[in-house]
Every structure is written in structure tokens, then in C-alpha cells.
C-alpha positions as CSV (number, residue, x, y, z in Angstrom):
1,M,120.0,121.9,183.4
2,Q,117.0,121.3,185.7
3,P,115.2,117.9,185.4
4,K,112.0,119.8,184.2
5,E,114.0,121.4,181.4
6,I,115.4,118.1,180.3
7,A,112.0,116.5,180.3
8,Q,110.6,119.4,178.2
9,Q,113.4,118.9,175.7
10,L,113.0,115.1,175.6
11,L,109.3,114.9,175.0
12,P,109.1,116.4,171.4
13,L,112.3,114.4,170.5
14,L,110.4,111.2,171.4
15,G,107.4,112.0,169.2
16,G,105.3,113.8,171.8
17,K,102.9,112.6,174.5
18,E,100.9,110.6,172.0
19,N,103.9,108.4,171.2
20,I,104.6,107.5,174.9
21,I,102.9,104.2,176.0
22,S,104.6,104.0,179.3
23,A,107.8,104.9,181.2
24,T,109.9,103.7,184.1
25,H,113.5,103.8,185.2
26,C,116.2,101.6,186.7
27,A,119.4,102.7,188.5
28,T,120.9,104.5,185.6
29,R,118.4,104.7,182.7
30,L,115.0,106.1,181.8
31,R,113.1,103.3,180.1
32,L,110.4,104.1,177.6
33,V,107.9,102.0,175.6
34,L,107.0,104.0,172.4
35,K,104.2,103.4,169.9
36,D,106.7,104.2,167.1
37,D,110.4,103.7,167.9
38,D,111.3,105.4,164.7
39,Q,110.0,108.8,165.9
40,A,112.7,108.9,168.6
41,Q,115.5,111.2,167.4
42,K,118.5,109.4,169.0
43,A,121.2,111.8,167.8
44,E,119.4,114.9,169.1
45,I,118.5,113.2,172.4
46,E,122.2,112.4,173.0
47,E,123.0,116.1,172.7
48,I,120.8,117.1,175.6
49,E,122.8,118.1,178.6
50,G,123.0,115.2,181.2
51,V,122.2,112.5,178.6
52,K,125.0,109.9,178.5
53,G,123.7,107.8,175.7
54,A,120.5,106.4,174.2
55,F,119.6,103.0,172.6
56,L,116.8,100.7,171.7
57,S,116.9,97.3,173.4
58,S,114.5,94.7,174.8
59,G,111.4,96.6,173.5
60,Q,112.4,99.8,175.3
61,F,114.0,103.1,174.2
62,Q,116.5,103.7,177.0
63,I,118.2,106.9,177.9
64,I,121.2,106.9,180.2
65,F,121.4,109.6,182.8
66,G,123.3,107.9,185.6
67,T,122.6,107.1,189.2
68,G,120.6,109.7,191.1
69,A,119.9,111.9,188.1
70,V,117.6,109.4,186.5
71,N,115.1,109.5,189.4
72,K,114.7,113.2,189.2
73,V,114.4,113.2,185.4
74,Y,111.8,110.4,185.5
75,A,109.6,112.3,188.0
76,A,109.7,115.4,185.8
77,F,109.2,113.4,182.6
78,A,106.2,111.6,184.0
79,Q,104.6,114.9,185.0
80,E,105.3,116.5,181.5
81,A,104.0,113.4,179.7
82,G,100.9,113.2,181.8
83,L,101.6,109.7,183.1
84,N,99.6,108.5,186.0
85,D,102.4,106.7,188.0
86,A,100.3,103.9,189.4
87,E,98.6,103.0,186.1
88,N,101.8,103.6,184.2
89,Q,103.9,101.2,186.3
90,A,101.2,98.5,186.0
91,D,101.0,98.9,182.2
92,H,104.8,99.2,181.6
93,K,105.6,95.5,182.0
94,E,102.7,94.4,179.7
95,A,103.8,97.0,177.1
96,I,107.4,95.7,177.1
97,Q,106.2,92.1,176.7
98,K,104.2,92.9,173.6
99,K,107.2,94.5,171.9
100,M,109.9,91.9,172.8
101,N,110.7,88.9,170.7
102,P,110.3,85.4,172.3
103,I,114.0,85.0,173.2
104,A,114.2,88.5,174.8
105,R,110.9,87.9,176.6
106,F,112.3,84.6,178.0
107,A,115.5,86.3,179.1
108,R,113.6,89.1,180.8
109,T,111.4,86.7,182.6
110,L,114.4,84.8,184.1
111,S,116.0,88.1,185.0
112,N,112.9,89.3,186.8
113,I,112.8,86.1,188.8
114,F,116.5,85.9,189.8
115,V,117.5,89.5,190.3
116,P,115.5,89.9,193.5
117,I,117.2,86.8,194.9
118,I,120.7,88.2,194.4
119,P,121.2,89.8,197.8
120,A,120.4,86.4,199.5
121,I,122.9,84.6,197.3
122,V,125.6,87.2,197.8
123,A,125.1,87.2,201.6
124,S,125.4,83.4,201.6
125,G,128.5,83.4,199.5
126,L,130.2,85.8,201.9
127,L,129.2,83.8,204.9
128,M,130.6,80.7,203.3
129,G,133.8,82.5,202.8
130,L,134.0,83.6,206.4
131,L,133.2,80.0,207.5
132,G,136.0,78.7,205.3
133,M,138.5,81.1,206.7
134,L,137.6,80.2,210.3
135,R,138.2,76.5,209.5
136,T,141.3,77.0,207.3
137,F,143.2,79.3,209.7
138,E,141.7,77.5,212.8
139,W,140.7,80.8,214.4
140,V,138.2,78.9,216.5
141,A,137.8,75.3,217.6
142,P,136.1,72.9,215.0
143,D,133.2,72.3,217.4
144,S,132.8,76.1,218.2
145,S,129.4,77.6,218.2
146,W,130.7,80.0,215.5
147,I,131.2,77.1,213.1
148,V,127.8,75.7,213.8
149,L,126.0,79.0,213.4
150,L,127.8,80.2,210.4
151,D,127.2,76.8,208.7
152,M,123.5,77.3,209.3
153,F,123.5,80.9,208.1
154,S,125.6,80.3,205.0
155,S,123.7,77.2,203.7
156,A,120.1,78.4,204.5
157,A,119.6,80.4,201.3
158,F,120.6,77.4,199.1
159,I,118.6,74.9,201.1
160,I,115.4,77.0,200.8
161,L,116.3,78.3,197.3
162,P,113.2,76.6,195.8
163,I,111.1,78.6,198.2
164,L,112.7,81.9,197.3
165,I,112.4,81.1,193.6
166,G,108.8,79.9,194.2
167,V,107.8,83.3,195.6
168,S,109.7,85.3,192.9
169,A,108.5,83.1,190.0
170,A,104.9,83.1,191.1
171,K,105.0,86.9,191.1
172,E,106.4,86.9,187.6
173,F,104.0,84.4,186.3
174,G,101.0,86.2,187.8
175,A,100.2,83.7,190.4
176,N,99.8,83.9,194.2
177,P,103.4,84.2,195.6
178,Y,102.5,82.4,198.8
179,L,101.2,79.4,196.9
180,G,104.6,79.5,195.0
181,A,106.3,79.4,198.4
182,V,104.2,76.4,199.4
183,I,105.2,74.5,196.3
184,G,108.9,75.4,197.0
185,G,108.3,74.1,200.6
186,I,106.8,70.8,199.3
187,M,109.9,70.3,197.2
188,T,112.2,70.9,200.2
189,H,110.1,69.2,202.9
190,P,112.0,67.5,205.7
191,A,110.3,64.2,204.8
192,L,112.3,64.2,201.6
193,L,116.0,63.3,201.5
194,N,118.0,66.5,201.6
195,A,119.5,66.8,198.1
196,W,121.8,69.6,199.3
197,A,123.7,67.2,201.6
198,Q,122.6,63.7,200.5
199,G,126.1,62.4,199.6
200,T,125.8,58.8,198.6
201,A,122.6,58.1,200.5
202,Q,119.8,56.6,198.4
203,P,116.2,57.9,198.6
204,D,113.2,55.7,199.6
205,Y,110.4,55.2,197.2
206,L,106.7,55.8,197.9
207,N,104.0,54.0,195.8
208,F,101.1,56.4,195.3
209,I,98.2,55.1,193.1
210,G,100.6,53.2,190.9
211,F,103.3,55.8,190.7
212,D,106.7,55.3,192.4
213,I,107.7,58.6,193.9
214,A,111.4,59.1,194.8
215,M,111.4,60.7,198.2
216,I,114.2,63.1,197.4
217,G,114.2,66.8,198.0
218,Y,115.1,69.6,195.6
219,Q,117.1,71.8,198.0
220,G,119.4,74.1,196.1
221,T,117.8,73.3,192.7
222,V,116.6,75.8,190.1
223,I,114.8,74.3,187.1
224,P,112.5,71.9,189.0
225,V,110.8,74.6,190.9
226,L,110.6,76.9,187.9
227,L,108.7,74.3,186.0
228,A,106.5,73.5,189.0
229,V,105.6,77.1,189.7
230,Y,104.9,77.8,186.0
231,F,102.6,74.8,186.0
232,M,101.0,76.0,189.2
233,S,100.3,79.4,187.7
234,K,98.4,77.9,184.8
235,I,96.4,75.7,187.2
236,E,95.5,78.6,189.4
237,K,94.6,81.0,186.6
238,N,92.3,78.5,184.9
239,L,90.6,77.6,188.2
240,R,89.9,81.2,188.9
241,K,88.0,81.4,185.6
242,V,85.6,78.6,186.5
243,V,85.3,78.5,190.3
244,P,82.5,80.7,191.7
245,H,83.7,83.7,193.7
246,A,82.1,82.4,196.8
247,L,84.2,79.2,196.7
248,D,87.4,80.7,195.2
249,L,89.2,81.1,198.5
250,I,88.6,77.4,199.5
251,V,88.6,75.6,196.2
252,T,91.4,77.3,194.2
253,P,94.3,77.1,196.6
254,F,93.3,73.5,197.7
255,V,93.2,72.1,194.1
256,T,96.2,74.2,193.0
257,V,98.5,72.9,195.7
258,I,97.4,69.2,195.6
259,V,97.6,69.0,191.7
260,T,100.8,70.9,191.5
261,G,102.4,69.1,194.4
262,F,101.7,65.7,192.8
263,F,103.0,66.7,189.4
264,A,106.0,68.4,190.9
265,L,107.2,65.2,192.7
266,V,106.2,62.7,190.1
267,I,107.1,64.5,186.8
268,L,108.3,68.1,186.9
269,G,110.9,67.6,189.6
270,P,112.7,64.7,188.0
271,L,112.4,66.3,184.6
272,G,113.8,69.6,185.9
273,N,116.7,67.7,187.4
274,M,117.5,66.0,184.1
275,V,117.5,69.3,182.3
276,G,119.6,71.0,184.9
277,D,122.1,68.1,185.0
278,G,122.3,68.2,181.2
279,I,123.1,71.9,181.1
280,T,125.7,71.5,183.9
281,T,127.3,68.6,182.0
282,I,127.6,70.5,178.8
283,L,129.1,73.6,180.5
284,N,131.6,71.4,182.5
285,F,132.6,69.7,179.3
286,V,133.2,73.0,177.5
287,Y,135.0,74.5,180.5
288,N,137.2,71.5,181.2
289,Y,138.1,70.6,177.7
290,G,137.9,74.0,176.0
291,G,140.3,75.5,178.4
292,F,141.5,79.0,177.8
293,V,139.9,78.8,174.3
294,A,136.5,78.7,176.0
295,G,137.4,81.7,178.1
296,L,138.6,83.5,175.0
297,L,135.3,82.8,173.2
298,F,133.0,83.5,176.1
299,G,134.9,86.6,177.3
300,G,135.1,88.0,173.8
301,T,131.4,87.5,173.0
302,Y,129.7,88.3,176.3
303,S,129.3,92.0,175.6
304,L,127.6,91.2,172.3
305,I,125.1,89.2,174.4
306,V,124.6,92.1,176.8
307,I,123.5,94.3,173.9
308,T,120.6,91.9,173.2
309,G,119.6,91.7,176.9
310,V,119.6,87.9,176.9
311,H,122.5,87.9,179.4
312,H,119.9,88.3,182.2
313,S,118.9,84.7,181.8
314,F,122.4,83.5,182.8
315,H,121.5,84.1,186.5
316,A,119.5,80.9,186.3
317,I,122.4,78.9,184.9
318,E,124.9,80.3,187.4
319,A,122.5,79.5,190.3
320,G,122.3,75.9,188.9
321,L,126.1,75.6,188.8
322,I,126.4,76.7,192.5
323,A,123.7,74.2,193.4
324,S,125.3,71.3,191.6
325,I,129.1,71.9,191.9
326,G,129.3,74.5,194.7
327,V,131.1,77.2,192.6
328,N,130.3,79.6,189.7
329,Y,133.0,79.6,187.0
330,L,131.0,81.6,184.5
331,L,130.9,84.9,186.5
332,P,134.6,85.6,186.4
333,I,134.5,85.4,182.6
334,W,131.5,87.8,182.5
335,S,133.4,90.1,184.8
336,M,136.4,90.2,182.5
337,A,134.1,91.3,179.6
338,N,132.6,94.0,181.8
339,V,135.8,95.6,183.1
340,A,137.2,95.4,179.5
341,Q,134.5,97.8,178.5
342,G,135.8,100.1,181.2
343,G,139.3,99.8,179.9
344,A,138.1,100.8,176.4
345,G,136.2,103.7,177.9
346,L,139.4,104.9,179.6
347,A,141.2,104.8,176.3
348,V,138.4,106.9,174.7
349,F,138.8,109.4,177.6
350,F,142.5,109.9,177.2
351,K,142.4,109.9,173.4
352,S,139.4,112.0,172.8
353,K,139.7,115.7,172.1
354,R,136.0,116.6,172.6
355,A,134.9,117.8,176.1
356,K,131.5,116.1,176.1
357,T,133.1,112.7,175.1
358,K,135.6,113.0,178.0
359,E,132.7,114.0,180.3
360,L,130.9,110.8,179.4
361,A,133.8,108.4,179.1
362,L,135.5,108.7,182.5
363,P,132.5,108.2,184.8
364,S,131.1,105.5,182.5
365,A,134.4,103.6,182.5
366,L,134.6,103.8,186.3
367,S,131.0,102.5,186.6
368,A,132.0,99.5,184.4
369,F,134.7,98.7,187.0
370,L,131.9,98.5,189.5
371,G,129.8,96.1,187.4
372,I,127.5,98.6,185.7
373,T,128.4,98.5,182.0
374,E,125.4,100.0,180.1
375,P,126.6,103.7,180.3
376,V,130.0,102.9,178.7
377,I,128.7,100.3,176.2
378,F,125.9,102.3,174.8
379,G,127.0,105.9,175.6
380,V,130.7,105.6,174.5
381,N,132.1,102.3,173.1
382,L,129.3,101.3,170.7
383,R,128.8,104.9,169.7
384,Y,132.3,105.0,168.3
385,R,132.3,101.2,167.3
386,R,136.1,100.6,167.4
387,P,136.4,101.0,171.2
388,F,133.7,98.3,171.5
389,I,135.9,96.0,169.4
390,G,138.8,96.9,171.6
391,A,136.7,95.9,174.7
392,L,135.9,92.5,173.1
393,I,139.6,91.9,172.6
394,G,140.3,92.8,176.2
395,G,137.4,90.6,177.5
396,A,138.7,87.7,175.5
397,L,142.2,88.0,176.9
398,G,141.0,88.3,180.5
399,G,138.4,85.5,180.0
400,S,141.1,83.1,178.7
401,Y,143.3,83.9,181.7
402,V,140.6,83.3,184.4
403,V,139.6,80.0,182.8
404,F,143.2,78.9,182.4
405,T,143.8,79.6,186.2
406,N,140.4,78.2,187.2
407,V,139.1,81.3,188.9
408,V,135.7,80.7,190.5
409,A,133.1,82.6,192.7
410,N,130.7,81.3,195.3
411,A,127.7,83.5,194.3
412,Y,126.4,85.5,191.4
413,G,125.3,89.0,190.7
414,L,128.5,90.9,191.3
415,T,131.3,91.7,188.7
416,G,134.2,94.1,188.6
417,I,135.7,95.4,191.8
418,P,132.7,94.3,194.0
419,M,133.2,90.7,192.8
420,I,136.3,90.6,195.0
421,A,134.0,89.9,197.9
422,I,132.8,86.6,196.4
423,V,136.2,85.6,194.9
424,S,138.5,86.1,197.9
425,P,136.7,83.6,200.2
426,L,137.8,80.8,197.9
427,G,141.5,81.3,198.5
428,T,144.3,83.8,198.1
429,I,145.4,82.2,194.8
430,N,141.9,82.5,193.5
431,L,141.8,86.2,194.4
432,V,145.3,87.0,192.9
433,N,144.4,85.3,189.6
434,Y,141.2,87.2,189.5
435,L,143.0,90.5,189.9
436,I,145.6,89.5,187.3
437,G,142.8,88.7,184.9
438,F,141.2,92.0,185.7
439,A,144.4,93.8,184.9
440,I,144.8,91.9,181.6
441,A,141.3,92.6,180.5
442,V,141.5,96.4,181.2
443,T,145.0,96.8,179.8
444,G,144.2,94.7,176.7
445,A,141.1,96.7,176.0
446,F,142.9,100.0,176.6
447,V,145.8,99.1,174.3
448,A,143.5,97.6,171.6
449,T,141.3,100.7,171.6
450,W,144.3,103.0,171.5
451,I,145.7,101.2,168.5
452,L,142.4,100.9,166.6
453,G,141.5,104.5,167.2
454,F,138.1,106.0,166.6
455,K,136.5,108.9,164.8
456,E,134.6,111.5,166.8
457,E,131.6,113.4,165.6
458,D,132.2,116.9,164.5
459,K,129.7,118.5,166.8
């Protein structure tokens, strides 16, 4: 079926043009904000050729088409629905925010801040792995220019992480992204002790109008700069309301930077460090003393969190772990939960007798092994319920194994097969245990789903 035909079939099943507030798409899904979600006829929509599932989540009615197809369907749908693309894209974010609950809105905000930074973190993780291999296997001399350059290349993203977050967070908070970069730069200024490599060094203190400011930088930190840029956005927005237009270019940036910089170094930075250290301490306690039980619990419940959309906020926690202890032990657990969904989807493929179910299950399962789980979760496993339970069992088993064997990664953003790239640099044993956990999660989910069974629709 042609994209135009699909769009023409979709529109009346969504309540018509008058029920569409805005639309956009991601890599696999058409995302719609509707005036009345109850008008969407989910069962009928899922019967349209090319549709691999539909669900309501995070204030959006989402229809899964898959990579490549969704772009064409969106273009046709926007034309059929009479959506002006420029205005529609601008309104879509605001429309979502209005329909989301506070927790989902917070999770979405963190996701929007950290997802754009993922390529930089992944690249740094791979470069760290290459640097580690050069040193471990002594492929070059310890004072080789390769060592010096790779050390610079691999650590740069973490040293300037507050600047990257400053730009991204300022965009999300509706502030000037370059002022966000300036605040990040203030918090990583060379005059401050480099927190990324301070070791046991003690910072100097500067007395400023009665305040003692610890001259310590925030390289590699997450929460301090988030607080600072959020504070900055409020200052900037309020100033723009009262400063005359003729003076805005001079007064607003000047006051914003000086006020935010002072509060960042005196209050917000230390407060953010305390919060970040508290989160890391709690996670380390659970991880170290909970053992495989923690992996069983986290691996078995992660997919439930994915359904709510709150899992996007975990990027901030993972970035904080990498900054504070150098590794990410949460991502391997999430990966086990994701590939387990693929294992359950494979069981549905082999056990199903319906052609359309097989057509959905196999590619959806394979995409889960590549880290994209929405098609198999919403299009297959949740649809038949018991396969989703089977996936939770597989995720719990795989999660318990990777925690028991201390599997870690040096970045975030990749799961499934692609995650091998950020697991293998940390040692052969680390990689082998990751692959064993992968196999346990997939096999456990497959067997559990096969035993539990599921009931297919008649049509």
C-alpha cells in the first residue's frame, strides 16, 4: 500500500482532521497529539497494512511503521491532515507537554537534553577502549604520540561535558544555547581545579563579598550544570520581559551570566554535587550489596518502566555514574531487558499461526537485538500480554547474571548487539560475560514465552 493510501485510511480512524493537534515522527513511529485520544480506533488502525502496532504513551498516540517507512507515511499524512510542517513542528512539543503528567514531562525533558549528546559519549567510550588496548598490549611505547593524542581525544567529551549539557539544556529550557555554553565554560574554567583529574589535591578558596568559593571545577559532572542552566533560563526569560528592546542585547546577557555564574559557583554547583554524590552512593549500595537480586529486580522491571517513557531520564543517572566512577553498570542490565523482549518476540514468531503476526514478530524481534524495542513491545508482546511476561522473566535472568559477573560499559545510549562496542574495550572477560548474559536473557524469554503461550486474535 502506498503512503498516501495509508494516510487516507488513518485519518478517519484518528477522528478526522479536527481531532489532530500536531504530528511528528521518530525513527520508527508516527507520533500524534490528539484532542480526544478516545476517538483513535486502535484495533482498526493496527489492521492497516504496514502498521506494526499502535499505543498511547507520553501524551502521544504513536503508530509503529518501522525505519524508512515512517518518513514517507508522515509526509503523506501531514499533507492529508493539512498540517503546515513548520508551524506543526513548533507546536508539537508544546502540545505534548500539556498532555503529559509531571513525571513523564520531567523524564521527557531529561531525554531531550541527553539524547543529542549520546554520539559524543559513545565516541569517547570507544576511544577510551582503544587507548586501553594500546596500553595493555603495549602496541606502542608508553610515551608514544598515539597515547598522548588518544588520551586527549577520549577524555575531551567528559571534561567539557558541562558545556555540552549547557548548550542542550538551554535549548530545552527555552534559553540562549550560547549562554548555556558560557555557564558550562565558567564551571570548567582552567582557573578552577580540574575535578576530572584532581585526585587527592585540595582546592583553594576565594573570599568574595563574604562568601568562600571553593575553586573547584565541575568537569564531567551532570546535575550541577543542569541546575545552573535551569536557573539561567529563568533569569534570562524574566530579564527579557522588563529590559527595553534597545538595551536587550547588552543588558540581558551581561546580567544573566554574572548572576548565574555567581550562584553556580557558590550554591548550585556544590548543591548539584551533593545530589549527584547521593544518587551514586545509593546506586552503589544497591548494586554492591543487592548483588544478583538487584539485577533480577532491575532487569525484570525495566521494560515496565519503558512503557511509561520514564526510562529516558536514566541517561542523566548513567552519565553521572561515568563521571563519578568511570563506568556504567546500569546499561548492561537495561540491555538484558531489551534483548529479552526480542527473545519473546522470536517465540511468538515460531509459535504463531497467523501470517500477519509472523510478519510483525520477526523484524520487531531483530530490531530489539539492535536496541530498538518499541516495535516488539507495543506491536507484539504487550498485544498478547503473556510474551511480555516471558520477556520480563528473561530480562530478570540476564540482569542477575550481568550484575553477578560485574559487567560494565564505558558509555551510554547503546544496548543489544551495538553495545558490544562499549563493553569489549573494558576487557575480554567483560565482553564474554555480556554475551553470556545476552544469551541467557534471550533464551530465558523465549522458553518462558513458549511455556506460557498466548492467544491470537481470530482476525
